[in-house]
N, C-alpha and C positions, 0 to 999 in steps of 0.2 A: 504493500500500500504506500509506503514511504517513497519507493522508486517511482510509482505512478504520479504521486504528488510532485516530486522533483521534475519529472518529465513534463507535466502540465505547466508548472511554474517556468520551466525553461522555454517552453513554447510561447508562453505569454511574454516573457522577456524578449525573445527573438522577434515576436510580432511587434513589440513596442520599438525595438531598435531599428526594425525595418520600416517603420512608419505605418504599419497596418493597425496598430492598437494605440489609441490615445493614452496619455499618462493617467488620466482619471479612470479610464476603463481598466488599465493595467492594475492600478492600486485597488480598485473595487474587486477585481477577480482574484488578486493575491490575498486580499483581506478575507474573502469567502473561503479560500483554500486553507487559511490559517486557523479557522474556527475550531477544528478538531484537535489542534495542538496547543490551544490556549484554554485557560480555566477562568471561571467567573471571578475569582479573587483578583485577577489582573485588571478588570475594568469596573468592578462593582463600586458603588458609592459607599465610602467607609462609614461606619456607625456614627462617628462624630459629625458627619454631614447629613445624617438622616433627620428629617423633621418628623417628630412624633407628637401624639396627643395623649395627655394624661386623662384616663377615663374618669377620674375623680373631680375634674374641673366642673364648674357650673355649666349647665347646658348653653347658656348665652355665650360664655367664653369659648366653649368648644366650637360653636358655630362661627364665631368671629375668627378664630385661628384657622379653621378649615377654609373659610372664604378668603383669608389673607394669604394663604399658601399658593404658590405657583403650581403645586402638585395636586393631581386629582385623587391619588390614593395615599393615605397616611396610616402608618401603624398606630395602634391604640395600645397603651400599656397601663398597668396599675402598680403602684409602689416603687417599681424599678424598671428602667428601660430594658432590662433583661426579661421582664415578665410581659411578653407581647400577648395580648388577648385576641387580637384580630387586626384587620386592615379595613378602614372605612373608605368608601368611595364617595366623593363629594356629591355625586348625583343621587346615591342611595340616601345620604343624609338629607338632602333637599327634599326628596320624596317623603321621608319620615317627618320632617318639620312641617311640610304641607299637610300631611295627615293629622298631625297633632294640633295644628292651628285651624285648619278648615274642615276637618273630618266631623263625623256624626257626634263623637264623644268630646271633641274639641278640648283636650286637656291643656293645651298651651305648651309652649316650648319647655316649660319646667318638667314636663312628662317625658322628656327625651332620655332614653337609655342607649348611649352610644355603643355599648357592647352588643346589644341586640341588633343594631344596624350593621355592625362590622361583619365582614366575611372572615371565615376561618383563615388563619395565617398559613402561608405555604413556605415551608423551610426547605432549603437545599444545601448540600455540602459545598464548602468552598473549593473543593477539588473537581467539581463538575465541569466538563468541557463546554465551551461556548456553543459548539455544534449540538451537543446533546441537550443543552438547556433551551436552545431555540426550538428544537423539535418538541420538547416538553411543553413549552409555552403554547405552541400551536395546537398540540394534542389536547391540552387542558383548557384551551380557550381563555387563558389568563395572560397578563402582561407583567406581573409583579411577583418577585420572590425575595424572601429574606434569606441571607447567606449566613450559615453557621459553621463553626469549626468542628473538629472531631469530638469536642466535649459538649457541643450544643450551644456554645456561647455565640451571641450575635456578633457577626463581623461586619455586615453591611447589607446592602440591597442591590438588586439588579432588575432591570426591566427589559422587555423585548426591544424597546427603542435603543437601549444601550448596546445591545448586540447588533442590531441593524446598523447603527452608526459606525460600528467597527468595519462594516462592509462598504457602506455608501458615503460615509462622512457625516458631519453634523446635520441633524434634522431639527429645524426650528418651526415653532408654531406661534400663534398670536400671543401666547402667554409666556414664552421664553424671554428671559432678560437678555437684551442685546447689549453687549459690552463694547463701548467705543474706545479705541486706542487714544491715549492722551499724549500725543507726541507729535 
C-alpha cells in the first residue's frame, strides 16, 4: 500500500512539474493521500481552545454564551471540564427555548435543562487516523468528536470541517472571524 501511495504521489508531482497539474490541485491531492498516515491529534483543537458551557449556569447565561459563540456545537460539562455530559447544538437549543417560551405549557426560559437538549458526546482516541475519522463522521452523520487519550482524558476536539480543510485548504463561512494582517 505504501508503494502505491508513493507511486501516486510521484505521478502527481510529475504532473505538476510538467504543467499538467496546478499547484492547488497538487496540494489538494497530496493532502487527501496523507489522511491515512496522519492522526486526529495532529490537527485537533486543543482542550485549552475549546469553548464549553457549564451546565450549572443560569438558563439566560447559557443562552447568551451559546449565541455569542462562533461555534454551532458546544460541549456541556458539570463540575469539571473533564466531566462532559453532552454536546449542545445551537439550533436544538433554539428549538427548546421556543418550546419553553411559546409552547402549550409555556414554562419560560427558566425551565431550560441544557443537559436534556444536549446530544450524547462522541469520544474518539487521539490515535485515530484522519482517513478513518472522516469515514466515521460520514457513516454516523455527525461532524463533531471529542478527542481523548488512552486514559480517557480530554485532549481536544475535531470536526469534519477540520479534516476537509486538510485536503482543500481553509473553508470560511459568514460566521468565521476574518483576521486582517496588520502590516
